[in-house]
ROSE-4610 file (N, C-alpha, C; in Angstrom, 1 decimal, always signed):
// ROSE-4610
residu = [X/X/X/X/X/X/X/X/X/X/X/X/X/X/X/X/X/X/X/X/X/X/X/X/X/X/X/X/X/X/X/X/X/X/X/X/X/X/X/X/X/X/X/X/X/X/X/X/X/X/X/X/X/X/X/X/X/X/X/X/X/X/X/X/X/X/X/X/X/X/X/X/X/X/X/X/X/X/X/X/X/X/X/X/X/X/X/X/X/X/X/X/X/X/X/X/X/X/X/X/X/X/X/X/X/X/X/X/X/X/X/X/X/X/X/X/X/X/X/X/X/X/X/X/X/X/X/X/X/X/X/X/X/X/X/X/X/X/X/X/X/X/X/X/X/X/X/X/X/X/X/X/X/X/X/X/X/X/X/X/X/X/X/X/X/X/X/X/X/X/X/X/X/X/X/X/X/X/X/X/X/X/X/X/X/X/X/X/X/X/X/X/X/X/X/X/X/X/X/X/X/X/X/X/X/X/X/X/X/X/X/X/X/X/X/X/X/X/X/X/X/X/X/X/X/X/X/X/X/X/X/X/X/X/X/X/X/X/X/X/X/X/X/X/X/X/X/X/X/X/X/X/X/X/X/X/X/X/X/X/X/X/X/X/X/X/X/X/X/X/X/X/X/X/X/X/X/X/X/X/X/X/X/X/X/X/X/X/X/X/X/X/X/X/X/X/X/X/X/X/X/X/X/X/X/X/X/X/X/X/X/X/X/X/X/X/X/X/X/X/X/X/X/X/X/X/X/X/X/X/X/X/X/X/X/X/X/X/X/X/X/X/X/X/X/X/X/X/X/X/X/X/X/X/X/X/X/X/X/X/X/X/X/X/X/X/X/X/X/X/X/X/X/X/X/X/X/X/X/X/X/X/X/X/X/X/X/X/X/X/X/X/X/X/X/X/X/X/X/X/X/X/X/X/X/X/X/X/X/X/X/X/X/X/X/X/X/X/X/X/X/X/X/X/X/X/X/X/X/X/X/X/X/X/X/X/X/X/X/X/X/X/X/X/X/X/X/X/X/X/X/X/X/X/X/X/X/X/X/X/X/X/X/X/X/X/X/X/X/X/X/X/X/X/X/X/X/X/X/X/X/X/X/X/X/X/X/X/X/X/X/X/X/X/X/X/X/X/X/X/X/X/X/X/X/X/X/X/X/X/X/X/X/X/X/X/X/X/X/X/X/X/X/X/X/X/X/X/X/X/X/X/X/X/X/X/X/X/X/X/X/X/X/X/X/X/X/X/X/X/X/X/X/X/X/X/X/X/X/X/X/X/X/X/X/X/X/X/X/X/X/X/X/X/X/X/X/X/X/X/X/X/X/X/X/X/X/X/X/X/X/X/X/X/X/X/X/X/X/X/X/X/X/X/X/X/X/X/X/X/X/X/X/X/X]
num = [1/1/1/2/2/2/3/3/3/4/4/4/5/5/5/6/6/6/7/7/7/8/8/8/9/9/9/10/10/10/11/11/11/12/12/12/13/13/13/14/14/14/15/15/15/16/16/16/17/17/17/18/18/18/19/19/19/20/20/20/21/21/21/22/22/22/23/23/23/24/24/24/25/25/25/26/26/26/27/27/27/28/28/28/29/29/29/30/30/30/31/31/31/32/32/32/33/33/33/34/34/34/35/35/35/36/36/36/37/37/37/38/38/38/39/39/39/40/40/40/41/41/41/42/42/42/43/43/43/44/44/44/45/45/45/46/46/46/47/47/47/48/48/48/49/49/49/50/50/50/51/51/51/52/52/52/53/53/53/54/54/54/55/55/55/56/56/56/57/57/57/58/58/58/59/59/59/60/60/60/61/61/61/62/62/62/63/63/63/64/64/64/65/65/65/66/66/66/67/67/67/68/68/68/69/69/69/70/70/70/71/71/71/72/72/72/73/73/73/74/74/74/75/75/75/76/76/76/77/77/77/78/78/78/79/79/79/80/80/80/81/81/81/82/82/82/83/83/83/84/84/84/85/85/85/86/86/86/87/87/87/88/88/88/89/89/89/90/90/90/91/91/91/92/92/92/93/93/93/94/94/94/95/95/95/96/96/96/97/97/97/98/98/98/99/99/99/100/100/100/101/101/101/102/102/102/103/103/103/104/104/104/105/105/105/106/106/106/107/107/107/108/108/108/109/109/109/110/110/110/111/111/111/112/112/112/113/113/113/114/114/114/115/115/115/116/116/116/117/117/117/118/118/118/119/119/119/120/120/120/121/121/121/122/122/122/123/123/123/124/124/124/125/125/125/126/126/126/127/127/127/128/128/128/129/129/129/130/130/130/131/131/131/132/132/132/133/133/133/134/134/134/135/135/135/136/136/136/137/137/137/138/138/138/139/139/139/140/140/140/141/141/141/142/142/142/143/143/143/144/144/144/145/145/145/146/146/146/147/147/147/148/148/148/149/149/149/150/150/150/151/151/151/152/152/152/153/153/153/154/154/154/155/155/155/156/156/156/157/157/157/158/158/158/159/159/159/160/160/160/161/161/161/162/162/162/163/163/163/164/164/164/165/165/165/166/166/166/167/167/167/168/168/168/169/169/169/170/170/170/171/171/171/172/172/172/173/173/173/174/174/174/175/175/175/176/176/176/177/177/177/178/178/178/179/179/179/180/180/180/181/181/181/182/182/182/183/183/183/184/184/184/185/185/185/186/186/186/187/187/187/188/188/188/189/189/189/190/190/190/191/191/191/192/192/192/193/193/193/194/194/194/195/195/195/196/196/196/197/197/197/198/198/198/199/199/199/200/200/200/201/201/201/202/202/202/203/203/203/204/204/204/205/205/205]
x = [-21.5/-22.4/-23.8/-24.5/-25.8/-26.8/-27.8/-28.8/-29.6/-30.0/-30.8/-32.2/-32.5/-33.9/-33.9/-35.0/-35.1/-36.5/-36.5/-37.8/-37.9/-38.7/-38.8/-40.1/-40.1/-41.4/-42.0/-43.3/-44.1/-45.3/-46.0/-47.3/-48.3/-49.2/-50.2/-51.1/-51.4/-52.3/-52.9/-54.1/-54.8/-53.9/-53.7/-52.9/-51.5/-51.0/-49.6/-49.4/-48.9/-48.7/-47.7/-47.8/-46.9/-45.4/-45.1/-43.8/-43.8/-43.2/-43.2/-41.9/-42.1/-41.0/-40.7/-39.8/-39.5/-39.0/-38.1/-37.5/-38.6/-39.6/-40.7/-41.5/-41.7/-42.5/-41.7/-40.4/-39.6/-39.5/-39.4/-39.3/-40.5/-41.7/-42.9/-43.0/-42.5/-42.4/-41.4/-40.3/-39.3/-39.9/-40.6/-41.2/-42.2/-43.0/-43.9/-43.2/-42.2/-41.4/-40.7/-40.1/-39.4/-40.4/-41.5/-42.5/-43.2/-43.6/-44.4/-43.7/-42.5/-41.9/-42.4/-41.9/-42.2/-43.6/-43.8/-45.1/-46.3/-46.2/-47.4/-47.7/-47.0/-47.2/-47.8/-48.9/-49.6/-49.4/-49.7/-49.6/-50.6/-51.8/-52.8/-52.3/-51.5/-50.9/-49.9/-49.1/-48.2/-48.8/-49.9/-50.6/-51.3/-51.8/-52.5/-51.5/-50.3/-49.3/-48.5/-48.5/-47.8/-48.6/-49.9/-50.8/-50.5/-50.0/-49.7/-50.7/-51.3/-52.3/-51.7/-52.5/-52.1/-51.5/-52.2/-51.7/-50.3/-50.1/-48.8/-47.7/-48.0/-47.0/-46.6/-47.6/-47.3/-46.5/-46.9/-46.2/-44.7/-44.5/-43.1/-42.2/-42.8/-42.1/-42.5/-43.5/-44.0/-44.7/-44.1/-44.8/-44.2/-44.7/-44.2/-42.7/-42.2/-40.8/-40.0/-40.5/-39.8/-39.8/-40.9/-40.9/-39.8/-39.8/-38.9/-37.5/-37.2/-35.8/-35.3/-36.1/-35.7/-35.7/-36.6/-36.6/-35.4/-35.0/-33.8/-32.6/-32.5/-31.4/-31.2/-32.4/-32.3/-32.0/-32.6/-32.4/-30.9/-30.3/-28.9/-28.0/-28.3/-27.6/-27.6/-28.7/-28.9/-28.1/-28.2/-27.5/-26.0/-25.5/-24.1/-23.5/-24.3/-23.9/-23.9/-24.9/-24.9/-23.7/-23.4/-22.3/-20.9/-20.8/-19.6/-19.3/-20.4/-20.2/-19.8/-20.5/-20.2/-18.8/-18.3/-17.0/-15.8/-16.1/-15.1/-14.4/-15.1/-14.6/-13.6/-13.7/-12.8/-11.4/-10.4/-9.1/-8.6/-8.5/-8.1/-9.2/-8.9/-9.9/-10.7/-10.1/-10.9/-11.9/-11.5/-12.4/-13.6/-13.3/-14.4/-15.4/-14.8/-15.7/-16.6/-15.9/-16.7/-17.8/-17.5/-18.5/-19.7/-19.3/-20.3/-21.2/-20.6/-21.4/-22.3/-21.8/-22.6/-23.8/-23.5/-24.6/-25.7/-25.4/-26.4/-27.1/-26.4/-27.0/-28.1/-27.7/-28.7/-29.9/-29.6/-30.7/-31.6/-31.1/-31.9/-32.6/-32.7/-33.4/-34.5/-35.5/-36.6/-37.4/-37.9/-38.8/-38.1/-36.8/-36.1/-36.0/-35.7/-35.6/-36.9/-38.0/-39.3/-39.7/-39.3/-39.6/-38.9/-37.7/-37.0/-36.1/-35.5/-34.5/-35.0/-34.8/-35.3/-34.6/-33.3/-32.5/-33.0/-33.3/-33.8/-35.2/-36.0/-37.3/-37.3/-36.2/-36.0/-35.5/-34.6/-34.0/-35.1/-36.0/-37.0/-38.0/-38.1/-39.0/-38.2/-37.0/-36.1/-36.7/-37.4/-38.0/-39.1/-39.6/-40.7/-40.2/-38.9/-38.4/-38.2/-38.1/-37.8/-36.4/-36.3/-35.0/-34.4/-35.2/-34.7/-33.9/-34.0/-33.2/-31.8/-31.5/-30.1/-29.5/-30.2/-29.7/-29.5/-30.3/-30.2/-28.9/-28.7/-27.5/-26.3/-26.3/-25.1/-24.8/-25.9/-25.7/-25.1/-25.6/-25.0/-23.5/-23.2/-21.9/-21.0/-21.5/-20.7/-20.5/-21.5/-21.3/-20.2/-20.3/-19.3/-17.9/-17.8/-16.5/-16.0/-16.9/-16.5/-15.9/-16.6/-16.2/-14.8/-14.6/-13.4/-12.2/-12.5/-11.5/-11.1/-12.0/-11.7/-10.9/-11.2/-10.4/-8.9/-8.8/-7.5/-6.7/-7.4/-6.7/-6.3/-7.1/-6.8/-5.6/-5.5/-4.3/-3.0/-3.2/-2.0/-1.7/-2.7/-2.4/-2.2/-2.3/-2.0/-3.1/-4.3/-5.4/-6.2/-5.9/-6.5/-5.5/-5.6/-4.6/-4.2/-3.0/-2.5/-3.0/-3.3/-3.8/-5.3/-6.0/-7.4/-7.7/-8.6/-9.0/-10.0/-9.6/-10.4/-11.8/-11.8/-13.0/-14.0/-13.5/-14.4/-14.9/-14.0/-14.4/-15.5/-15.3/-16.2/-17.6/-17.6/-18.8/-19.6/-18.8/-19.4/-20.0/-19.3/-19.7/-20.9/-21.0/-22.1/-23.4/-23.2/-24.3/-24.8/-23.9/-24.2/-25.0/-24.5/-25.2/-26.6/-26.8/-28.2/-29.0/-28.4/-29.2/-29.6/-28.8/-29.2/-30.5/-30.6/-31.9/-33.1/-32.9/-34.0/-34.5/-33.5/-33.9/-34.5/-34.0/-34.5/-35.9/-36.3/-37.7/-38.7/-38.2/-39.1/-39.0/-37.8/-37.5/-36.3/-36.0/-34.8/-33.6/-32.7/-31.4/-30.5/-30.2/-29.3/-29.6/-29.2/-29.3/-28.0/-26.9/-25.6/-24.9/-25.0/-24.4/-22.9/-22.2/-20.7/-20.2/-20.9/-20.6/-20.8/-21.9/-22.3/-21.2/-20.8/-19.8/-18.4/-18.1/-16.8/-16.7/-17.9/-17.9/-17.9/-18.6/-18.6/-17.2/-16.4/-15.1/-14.1/-14.4/-13.5/-13.3/-14.2/-14.0/-12.8/-12.3/-11.1/-9.8/-9.9/-8.8/-7.9]
y = [+32.1/+31.4/+31.9/+32.3/+32.8/+31.7/+31.8/+30.8/+30.7/+29.5/+29.4/+29.7/+30.9/+31.4/+32.9/+33.5/+34.9/+35.4/+36.7/+37.4/+38.3/+37.9/+38.7/+39.3/+40.4/+41.0/+40.2/+40.0/+39.3/+40.0/+39.6/+40.2/+39.7/+40.5/+40.1/+39.1/+38.0/+37.0/+36.3/+35.7/+35.1/+34.1/+34.2/+33.2/+33.5/+34.5/+34.8/+36.3/+36.7/+38.1/+38.8/+40.1/+40.8/+40.5/+40.4/+40.1/+38.6/+37.8/+36.3/+35.9/+35.5/+35.0/+33.6/+33.3/+31.9/+31.1/+31.7/+31.0/+30.4/+31.3/+30.8/+29.7/+29.9/+28.8/+27.5/+27.6/+26.4/+25.7/+26.5/+25.9/+25.2/+25.7/+24.9/+23.6/+23.7/+22.5/+21.5/+21.9/+21.1/+20.3/+21.0/+20.3/+19.2/+19.5/+18.5/+17.2/+17.5/+16.4/+15.6/+16.2/+15.5/+14.6/+15.2/+14.5/+13.3/+13.5/+12.5/+11.8/+12.3/+11.7/+12.4/+12.0/+12.6/+12.2/+10.9/+10.3/+10.7/+10.9/+11.2/+12.7/+13.6/+15.0/+15.4/+16.1/+16.5/+18.0/+18.5/+20.0/+20.7/+20.1/+20.7/+20.7/+19.7/+19.8/+20.9/+21.1/+22.2/+23.6/+23.7/+25.0/+25.3/+24.3/+24.4/+24.8/+24.3/+24.6/+25.9/+26.4/+27.6/+28.8/+28.6/+29.7/+30.3/+29.4/+29.8/+29.1/+29.8/+29.1/+28.0/+27.1/+26.0/+26.6/+27.5/+28.1/+28.8/+29.4/+30.1/+29.0/+27.9/+26.9/+26.3/+26.0/+25.4/+26.4/+27.7/+28.8/+28.9/+28.8/+29.0/+27.7/+26.6/+25.3/+24.2/+24.5/+23.5/+22.3/+21.7/+20.5/+20.2/+19.1/+18.7/+18.4/+17.8/+17.5/+18.8/+19.8/+21.1/+21.7/+21.6/+22.1/+21.3/+20.0/+19.2/+19.5/+19.7/+20.1/+21.3/+22.4/+23.6/+23.5/+22.8/+22.6/+21.8/+20.8/+20.0/+20.9/+21.8/+22.7/+23.6/+24.1/+24.9/+24.1/+22.9/+22.1/+21.7/+21.3/+21.0/+22.2/+23.3/+24.5/+24.8/+24.8/+25.1/+24.0/+22.8/+21.7/+21.9/+22.2/+22.4/+23.6/+24.6/+25.7/+25.3/+24.5/+24.0/+23.1/+22.2/+21.3/+22.1/+23.0/+23.9/+24.5/+25.1/+25.8/+24.9/+23.7/+22.7/+22.2/+21.9/+21.3/+22.3/+23.6/+24.6/+24.5/+24.0/+23.9/+22.7/+21.8/+20.6/+20.9/+20.2/+20.4/+19.5/+18.2/+17.2/+16.8/+16.1/+15.6/+14.5/+13.7/+12.7/+13.3/+14.4/+15.1/+15.7/+16.2/+16.7/+15.6/+14.4/+13.3/+12.9/+13.0/+12.7/+13.7/+14.9/+16.0/+15.8/+15.3/+15.1/+14.0/+12.9/+11.8/+12.2/+13.1/+13.6/+14.4/+15.2/+16.0/+15.2/+14.1/+13.2/+12.4/+12.0/+11.4/+12.3/+13.5/+14.5/+14.7/+14.8/+15.0/+13.8/+12.7/+11.4/+11.1/+12.0/+11.8/+12.7/+12.4/+13.3/+13.8/+15.0/+15.6/+15.7/+16.1/+16.2/+14.8/+13.8/+12.5/+12.0/+12.3/+11.9/+12.6/+13.9/+14.7/+14.1/+13.6/+13.0/+13.9/+13.2/+13.9/+14.0/+15.1/+15.3/+14.5/+14.3/+13.4/+12.0/+11.5/+10.1/+10.1/+11.1/+11.2/+11.1/+11.7/+11.6/+10.2/+9.7/+8.4/+7.3/+7.3/+6.3/+6.4/+7.5/+7.7/+8.2/+7.8/+8.3/+8.1/+7.0/+6.7/+7.7/+8.5/+9.4/+10.8/+11.1/+12.5/+13.2/+12.4/+13.1/+13.7/+14.9/+15.6/+15.8/+15.9/+16.1/+14.9/+13.7/+12.6/+12.8/+13.5/+13.9/+14.7/+15.7/+16.6/+15.8/+14.9/+14.0/+13.2/+12.6/+11.7/+12.6/+13.8/+14.7/+15.1/+15.3/+15.7/+14.5/+13.3/+12.1/+11.9/+12.1/+12.0/+13.1/+14.3/+15.4/+15.1/+14.5/+14.2/+13.1/+12.1/+11.1/+11.6/+12.5/+13.2/+14.0/+14.7/+15.6/+14.7/+13.6/+12.6/+12.1/+11.7/+11.2/+12.2/+13.4/+14.5/+14.6/+14.5/+14.5/+13.4/+12.2/+11.0/+11.2/+11.7/+11.9/+12.9/+13.9/+14.9/+14.3/+13.4/+12.8/+11.9/+11.2/+10.4/+11.3/+12.5/+13.4/+14.0/+14.3/+14.9/+13.9/+12.6/+11.5/+11.1/+11.7/+11.4/+10.1/+9.8/+8.6/+7.6/+6.3/+5.4/+5.5/+5.4/+5.5/+4.3/+3.2/+2.0/+2.1/+3.1/+3.2/+3.4/+2.6/+2.7/+3.9/+4.9/+6.2/+6.0/+5.3/+5.1/+4.3/+3.1/+2.2/+2.9/+3.6/+4.2/+5.3/+6.1/+7.1/+6.6/+5.5/+4.8/+4.3/+3.7/+3.2/+4.3/+5.4/+6.5/+7.2/+7.4/+8.0/+7.1/+5.8/+4.9/+4.9/+5.0/+5.1/+6.3/+7.5/+8.8/+8.8/+8.3/+8.3/+7.2/+6.1/+5.1/+5.5/+6.4/+6.9/+7.7/+8.5/+9.3/+8.4/+7.3/+6.3/+5.7/+5.3/+4.7/+5.7/+6.9/+8.0/+8.4/+8.1/+8.4/+7.5/+6.3/+5.2/+4.9/+5.1/+4.6/+5.4/+5.1/+5.7/+5.1/+6.0/+5.5/+4.9/+5.6/+5.1/+5.8/+5.1/+5.7/+6.2/+6.1/+6.5/+7.0/+8.3/+8.9/+8.7/+8.9/+8.9/+7.4/+6.5/+5.1/+4.8/+5.3/+5.1/+5.7/+7.0/+7.6/+6.9/+6.5/+5.8/+4.5/+3.8/+2.5/+2.8/+3.9/+4.2/+4.6/+5.3/+5.8/+4.6/+3.4/+2.3/+1.9/+2.4/+2.1/+2.8/+3.8/+4.6/+4.0/+2.9/+2.4/+1.6]
z = [-2.8/-3.8/-3.6/-4.6/-4.5/-4.5/-3.6/-3.5/-4.8/-5.3/-6.5/-6.3/-5.9/-5.7/-5.8/-6.0/-6.1/-5.8/-5.6/-5.5/-6.7/-7.7/-8.9/-9.2/-10.0/-10.4/-11.5/-11.4/-12.4/-12.7/-13.8/-14.1/-13.1/-12.7/-11.7/-12.3/-11.6/-12.1/-10.9/-11.0/-9.9/-9.2/-7.9/-7.2/-7.1/-8.0/-8.0/-7.8/-6.7/-6.4/-7.4/-7.5/-8.4/-8.0/-6.7/-6.3/-5.9/-6.7/-6.4/-5.7/-4.4/-3.6/-3.9/-4.8/-5.2/-4.1/-3.2/-2.1/-1.2/-0.9/+0.0/-0.7/-2.0/-2.7/-2.7/-3.0/-3.1/-1.7/-0.7/+0.7/+1.0/+0.6/+0.8/+0.0/-1.2/-2.0/-1.5/-1.0/-0.4/+0.8/+1.6/+2.8/+2.4/+1.3/+0.8/+0.3/-0.6/-1.2/-0.1/+0.9/+1.9/+2.7/+3.0/+3.8/+3.1/+1.9/+1.1/+0.0/-0.4/-1.6/-2.8/-4.0/-5.2/-5.7/-5.7/-6.3/-5.6/-4.3/-3.5/-3.3/-4.1/-4.1/-5.4/-5.4/-6.7/-6.8/-8.0/-8.2/-7.3/-7.1/-6.2/-4.8/-4.3/-3.0/-2.9/-4.0/-4.0/-3.9/-4.7/-4.7/-3.4/-2.8/-1.5/-0.4/-0.5/+0.5/+0.3/-0.9/-1.2/-1.6/-1.7/-2.1/-3.5/-4.4/-5.8/-6.6/-7.6/-8.4/-9.3/-9.7/-10.6/-11.9/-12.5/-13.7/-13.6/-12.4/-12.2/-12.0/-11.3/-11.2/-12.5/-13.3/-14.7/-15.5/-15.4/-16.2/-15.8/-14.5/-14.0/-14.1/-13.9/-13.8/-14.8/-15.6/-16.6/-16.1/-15.1/-14.5/-13.1/-12.5/-11.2/-11.2/-12.3/-12.4/-12.3/-13.0/-13.0/-11.6/-10.9/-9.5/-8.7/-8.8/-8.0/-8.4/-9.6/-10.0/-9.4/-9.4/-8.8/-7.2/-6.7/-5.2/-4.8/-5.6/-5.3/-5.3/-6.3/-6.4/-5.2/-4.7/-3.5/-2.3/-2.2/-1.0/-0.9/-2.0/-2.0/-1.7/-2.2/-1.9/-0.4/+0.2/+1.6/+2.5/+2.1/+2.8/+2.7/+1.5/+1.3/+2.2/+2.3/+3.2/+4.6/+5.0/+6.4/+6.7/+5.8/+5.9/+6.0/+5.1/+5.0/+6.3/+6.9/+8.2/+9.3/+9.3/+10.3/+10.2/+9.0/+8.9/+9.1/+9.1/+9.2/+10.6/+11.6/+13.0/+13.2/+12.2/+12.3/+11.8/+12.3/+11.9/+10.8/+11.2/+10.2/+9.3/+8.2/+7.3/+7.9/+8.7/+9.4/+10.4/+11.0/+11.9/+11.1/+9.9/+9.1/+8.7/+8.4/+8.1/+9.3/+10.5/+11.7/+11.9/+11.6/+11.8/+10.8/+9.6/+8.5/+9.0/+9.5/+10.0/+11.2/+12.1/+13.2/+12.7/+11.7/+11.1/+10.6/+9.9/+9.4/+10.5/+11.5/+12.6/+13.2/+13.4/+14.0/+13.1/+11.8/+10.8/+10.7/+11.1/+11.0/+12.2/+13.2/+14.5/+14.6/+15.4/+15.8/+14.6/+14.7/+13.7/+12.4/+12.4/+11.1/+10.4/+11.2/+10.7/+10.1/+10.8/+10.3/+9.0/+8.9/+7.7/+6.5/+6.7/+5.6/+4.8/+3.8/+2.9/+1.5/+0.9/-0.5/-1.5/-1.2/-2.1/-2.1/-0.9/-0.8/-1.5/-1.3/-1.9/-3.4/-3.9/-5.4/-5.8/-5.1/-5.4/-5.5/-4.5/-4.5/-5.6/-6.3/-7.5/-8.7/-8.8/-9.9/-11.3/-11.5/-12.8/-13.2/-12.2/-12.5/-12.6/-12.4/-12.3/-13.6/-14.7/-16.0/-16.0/-16.5/-16.5/-15.2/-14.1/-12.8/-12.3/-12.9/-12.5/-12.8/-13.9/-14.2/-13.1/-12.6/-11.6/-10.3/-10.0/-8.8/-8.9/-10.1/-10.3/-10.1/-10.7/-10.6/-9.1/-8.3/-6.9/-6.1/-6.4/-5.7/-6.1/-7.4/-7.8/-7.2/-7.1/-6.4/-5.0/-4.3/-2.9/-2.7/-3.6/-3.5/-3.7/-4.7/-5.0/-3.9/-3.2/-2.1/-0.9/-0.7/+0.3/+0.0/-1.3/-1.8/-1.6/-1.8/-1.7/-0.2/+0.7/+2.1/+2.5/+2.0/+2.3/+1.8/+0.5/+0.0/+0.8/+1.2/+2.1/+3.4/+4.0/+5.2/+5.1/+4.0/+3.8/+3.7/+3.2/+3.1/+4.5/+5.3/+6.6/+7.7/+7.3/+8.3/+9.2/+9.0/+9.9/+9.4/+8.2/+7.6/+7.1/+7.3/+7.0/+5.5/+5.2/+3.8/+3.0/+3.6/+2.8/+2.5/+2.9/+2.7/+1.2/+0.7/-0.7/-0.8/-1.5/-1.5/-2.2/-3.3/-4.0/-3.2/-2.7/-2.0/-0.7/+0.0/+1.3/+1.0/-0.1/-0.4/-0.7/-1.5/-1.8/-0.6/+0.3/+1.6/+2.4/+2.6/+3.4/+2.8/+1.5/+0.8/+1.0/+0.8/+1.0/+2.5/+3.4/+4.8/+5.1/+4.6/+4.9/+4.4/+3.1/+2.6/+3.2/+3.6/+4.3/+5.7/+6.3/+7.6/+7.5/+6.4/+6.2/+6.0/+5.3/+5.1/+6.4/+7.2/+8.5/+9.4/+9.4/+10.3/+9.9/+8.7/+8.3/+9.0/+9.2/+9.7/+11.2/+11.7/+13.1/+13.7/+15.0/+15.6/+15.0/+14.6/+14.0/+15.0/+16.1/+17.1/+18.4/+19.5/+20.8/+21.3/+20.5/+20.9/+19.6/+19.4/+18.2/+18.1/+19.2/+19.1/+18.8/+19.4/+19.1/+17.6/+17.1/+15.7/+14.8/+15.1/+14.3/+14.4/+15.6/+15.7/+14.9/+14.9/+14.1/+12.6/+12.2/+10.8/+10.3/+11.1/+10.8/+10.6/+11.0/+10.9/+9.4/+8.6/+7.1/+6.6/+7.4/+7.0/+7.5/+8.3/+9.0/+8.0]
């Protein structure tokens, strides 16, 4: 899968080099949105952090919502690649879910935890996102669906109890994952990652 970013040739303009590295620009925007949320980031903040002129930002993305939508697309793509790589080493579906939980525990600690999650940043300001809100809703639905598929697979391979309600368990795990990022932004999530993961997996019993 190709990353939703590119380096393209553009007409030369003030603040925007002839070769525009969109990935670099979006990575700068992602860091701002993760750190401050949507409402506390302005176009001037984005231009200051990325060295792209205000006019160029508006020309390429129309408005802040447009920047957020593209940045969210890239952020989700990169996270999906990270998760895919991490889950590949797990054998059963329950093991994959355990690895997913460990991944989020790690991301919710230390500097990464304090930096925050772009999905959470969007959710807390969803009424301000415009068309980007639809993309955010689709991403959350996709994540819930992916978790549900792992649970279904786990019931088939015997690693997850056959009596587990797939829909309910997927909803709980998704809420837990996103909630972990919220807590990690403000304080220490846990001092015992394995105990946390073991307790979370009881929803699959």
